[in-house]
C-alpha positions in Angstrom: 0.0 0.0 0.0 1.4 3.4 -0.9 2.0 6.1 1.7 -0.6 8.3 0.1 -3.2 5.5 0.3 -2.5 5.1 4.0 -3.0 8.8 4.6 -6.4 8.8 2.9 -8.4 5.9 4.4 -11.6 4.8 2.6 -14.7 6.3 4.2 -18.4 6.3 3.5 -19.1 9.8 4.8 -21.7 11.6 2.6 -20.9 14.9 1.0 -23.2 17.9 1.6 -25.0 17.4 -1.7 -25.6 13.7 -1.0 -27.1 14.6 2.4 -29.3 17.1 0.8 -30.5 14.5 -1.8 -31.1 12.0 1.0 -33.1 14.6 3.0 -35.2 15.5 0.0 -35.9 11.8 -0.8 -36.8 11.1 2.8 -39.3 14.0 2.9 -40.8 12.7 -0.4 -41.1 9.2 1.1 -42.7 10.5 4.2 -45.1 12.9 2.6 -46.0 11.3 -0.7 -45.4 7.6 -0.5 -46.3 6.6 3.1 -49.6 8.4 2.9 -50.8 6.4 0.0 -48.8 3.2 0.0 -51.2 0.9 1.9 -54.3 2.0 0.0 -52.5 1.7 -3.3 -51.1 -1.7 -2.5 -54.5 -3.0 -1.4 -56.2 -1.6 -4.4 -53.4 -2.7 -6.8 -53.3 0.7 -8.5 -50.8 3.6 -8.6 -52.3 6.9 -7.4 -52.9 9.4 -10.1 -49.9 11.7 -10.6 -47.6 9.5 -8.6 -45.1 8.8 -11.4 -45.2 12.5 -12.4 -44.2 13.5 -8.9 -41.4 10.9 -8.9 -40.2 12.2 -12.2 -40.1 15.8 -11.0 -37.9 14.7 -8.1 -35.7 12.9 -10.5 -33.6 10.4 -8.5 -33.9 7.8 -11.3 -32.6 10.3 -13.9 -29.4 11.2 -12.1 -27.1 8.6 -13.7 -28.6 9.0 -17.2 -26.7 11.2 -19.7 -28.1 14.7 -20.3 -28.7 14.1 -24.1 -31.8 11.8 -23.5 -33.1 13.9 -20.7 -31.1 12.7 -17.6 -29.1 14.7 -15.1 -25.8 13.3 -16.4 -24.5 12.8 -12.8 -22.2 9.9 -11.9 -23.6 7.6 -9.3 -21.4 7.8 -6.2 -20.6 4.6 -4.2 -22.4 6.0 -1.1 
């Protein structure tokens, strides 16, 4: 192992932008998913507008290149 590698140990600490994304997704899950999940599951249907709300938030688009409409962001290991 190189001296430089020993000075910089591997860590899984989230960066500020990663914490912000996590907070945003947590709020979305609490406010938009948990409130309808049981009823939607029992009825076997997706609530109207649910996919649109998910698309607006965009977590699935982050690793997709910008050309086809994604955010073009690399997916971090954390």
